C-alpha positions as CSV (number, residue, x, y, z in Angstrom):
1,M,103.8,96.6,20.1
2,S,106.2,93.6,19.9
3,R,109.9,94.2,19.5
4,L,110.6,90.7,18.3
5,A,110.3,91.7,14.6
6,K,113.4,93.9,15.0
7,R,115.4,90.8,15.5
8,P,116.5,88.6,12.6
9,I,115.2,85.0,12.2
10,E,118.1,82.5,12.3
11,I,118.0,79.9,9.4
12,P,118.9,76.5,10.9
13,K,121.2,74.0,9.2
14,G,119.4,72.0,6.5
15,V,116.8,74.7,5.8
16,E,116.8,76.6,2.5
17,V,115.0,79.9,2.2
18,K,114.3,81.6,-1.2
19,L,112.5,84.8,-2.1
20,E,110.5,84.5,-5.3
21,G,108.9,87.8,-6.0
22,D,106.2,88.3,-3.3
23,R,106.5,84.7,-2.1
24,L,108.9,83.1,0.4
25,V,109.7,79.4,-0.1
26,V,111.1,77.5,2.8
27,K,112.4,74.0,2.3
28,G,113.7,71.7,5.0
29,P,114.0,68.1,6.2
30,K,110.3,67.8,7.2
31,G,108.9,69.4,4.1
32,Q,108.2,72.7,2.3
33,N,106.2,75.8,3.1
34,H,105.1,78.8,1.0
35,L,104.3,82.2,2.3
36,K,102.8,85.1,0.4
37,L,104.3,88.4,1.7
38,H,102.5,91.7,2.2
39,P,103.6,94.3,-0.4
40,D,104.5,96.9,2.3
41,V,106.9,94.6,4.1
42,K,110.5,94.1,2.8
43,V,112.1,90.7,3.5
44,E,115.9,90.4,3.2
45,I,118.0,87.2,3.4
46,E,121.6,87.8,4.3
47,D,124.3,85.4,5.8
48,G,122.0,82.9,7.4
49,K,119.5,85.4,8.7
50,I,116.1,86.7,7.6
51,W,115.3,90.4,8.3
52,V,111.8,91.8,8.1
53,R,111.7,95.6,7.5
54,R,108.8,98.1,7.4
55,P,108.7,101.3,5.3
56,T,107.4,103.6,8.1
57,D,106.6,103.7,11.8
58,R,102.9,103.8,11.3
59,K,100.8,101.5,13.5
60,F,99.7,99.4,10.5
61,H,103.3,98.9,9.3
62,K,104.4,97.9,12.8
63,A,101.6,95.4,13.0
64,I,102.2,93.8,9.6
65,Q,105.9,93.6,10.3
66,G,105.3,91.6,13.5
67,T,102.7,89.4,11.8
68,T,105.0,88.7,8.8
69,W,107.9,88.0,11.2
70,A,105.9,85.5,13.2
71,L,104.6,83.7,10.0
72,I,108.2,83.4,8.7
73,R,109.4,82.1,12.0
74,N,106.6,79.5,12.1
75,A,107.4,78.4,8.5
76,V,111.1,77.9,9.3
77,K,110.3,76.0,12.6
78,G,107.7,73.9,10.7
79,V,110.1,72.6,8.1
80,S,112.9,72.0,10.6
81,E,111.0,70.6,13.6
82,G,107.3,70.4,12.7
83,F,104.3,71.1,14.8
84,S,102.0,68.7,16.6
85,V,98.8,68.9,18.7
86,R,97.8,66.0,21.0
87,L,94.1,65.3,21.7
88,E,92.5,62.9,24.3
89,V,89.2,61.1,23.8
90,V,87.4,60.8,27.2
91,G,84.2,58.8,27.6
92,L,83.0,55.2,28.1
93,G,82.9,53.4,24.8
94,Y,84.6,56.3,22.9
95,R,87.3,55.0,20.6
96,V,89.4,56.2,17.7
97,A,91.3,54.1,15.0
98,M,93.1,54.7,11.7
99,K,91.8,53.0,8.6
100,G,94.4,53.7,6.0
101,R,94.7,57.5,5.9
102,T,91.2,58.0,7.3
103,L,90.5,58.6,11.0
104,E,87.5,56.7,12.3
105,L,85.9,58.0,15.6
106,N,83.3,56.2,17.6
107,L,81.9,58.9,19.9
108,G,78.5,57.7,21.1
109,Y,76.6,58.6,17.9
110,S,74.6,56.0,16.0
111,H,77.3,55.9,13.3
112,P,81.1,56.2,13.3
113,I,82.6,59.5,12.1
114,R,85.2,59.2,9.3
115,Y,87.6,62.1,8.7
116,E,90.4,62.3,6.2
117,P,93.0,65.1,7.0
118,P,94.0,67.5,4.2
119,E,97.3,67.1,2.3
120,G,100.3,68.1,4.4
121,V,98.8,67.1,7.7
122,E,99.2,63.6,9.2
123,V,97.1,62.1,12.0
124,K,98.3,59.2,14.2
125,V,96.4,57.3,16.9
126,E,98.1,56.1,20.1
127,G,96.2,53.4,21.9
128,N,92.5,53.8,21.3
129,N,92.0,57.2,23.0
130,K,94.8,59.5,22.0
131,I,95.2,61.4,18.7
132,V,98.3,63.2,17.5
133,V,98.0,65.7,14.6
134,F,101.3,66.8,13.0
135,G,102.7,68.7,10.0
136,V,104.8,71.6,8.8
137,D,102.1,74.2,8.7
138,K,101.1,75.5,12.1
139,Q,97.8,76.9,10.9
140,K,96.7,73.7,9.2
141,V,97.7,71.5,12.1
142,G,95.7,73.7,14.5
143,Q,92.7,73.8,12.2
144,V,92.6,70.0,11.8
145,A,92.9,69.5,15.6
146,A,90.0,72.0,16.0
147,I,87.9,70.2,13.4
148,I,88.5,66.8,15.2
149,R,87.7,68.4,18.6
150,D,84.4,69.7,17.2
151,F,83.1,66.2,16.4
152,R,82.4,65.9,20.2
153,R,83.3,68.9,22.4
154,P,83.8,68.2,26.1
155,D,80.6,68.0,28.0
156,P,80.5,70.7,30.7
157,Y,78.8,68.3,33.2
158,K,80.6,64.9,32.8
159,G,83.7,66.0,30.9
160,K,83.2,63.4,28.1
161,G,84.4,64.2,24.6
162,I,87.5,65.2,22.7
163,R,89.9,67.6,24.5
164,Y,93.4,69.0,24.0
165,E,96.0,67.2,26.1
166,G,96.4,69.0,29.4
167,E,93.2,71.1,28.9
168,E,91.6,71.9,32.2
169,L,87.8,71.7,32.3
170,K,85.7,73.4,34.9
171,L,82.8,71.0,35.4
172,K,79.3,72.4,36.3
173,P,77.7,71.0,39.4
174,G,74.4,69.8,37.8
175,K,70.8,69.8,39.1
176,Q,71.4,68.3,42.5
177,A,73.7,71.1,43.6
178,G,70.8,73.6,43.6
179,K,68.7,71.5,46.1
180,K,69.4,72.1,49.8
């Protein structure tokens, strides 16, 4: 089990954290995050620190304490710094562009794909083959990046498609490799 949840979460300058019943509201310079808390976990805010406490040492309570701690830490980091995921579009003729708030992707299909990100997540295009997804909610940012990547996953033979920046692909050799 993780021991991180035994430590407090520091509240950075400019971030305001309030406990409203079973919800935690985190406000900061980048935006606002809401987090619904599990009823077994007790969250305390004292002198610039957030403490997450569990009622017993049962395995479930240890697990839910660690999960709650990580979610709160991500909420605090999101409103102070934000989260971003970078994607690369690889392939001859593959292009991406922004049309207002809509992302338009030309990925070798007979039609362009248009995707409008949900509220709270912004998408930016750099050049015509790089996509940056950013926002305050780590889960939403990762989900939007995964949805965009699913429009054309990387091909295992040529490597064409949408991939995360820095993602290593192991390309398959193809038919000619079997002939000797």
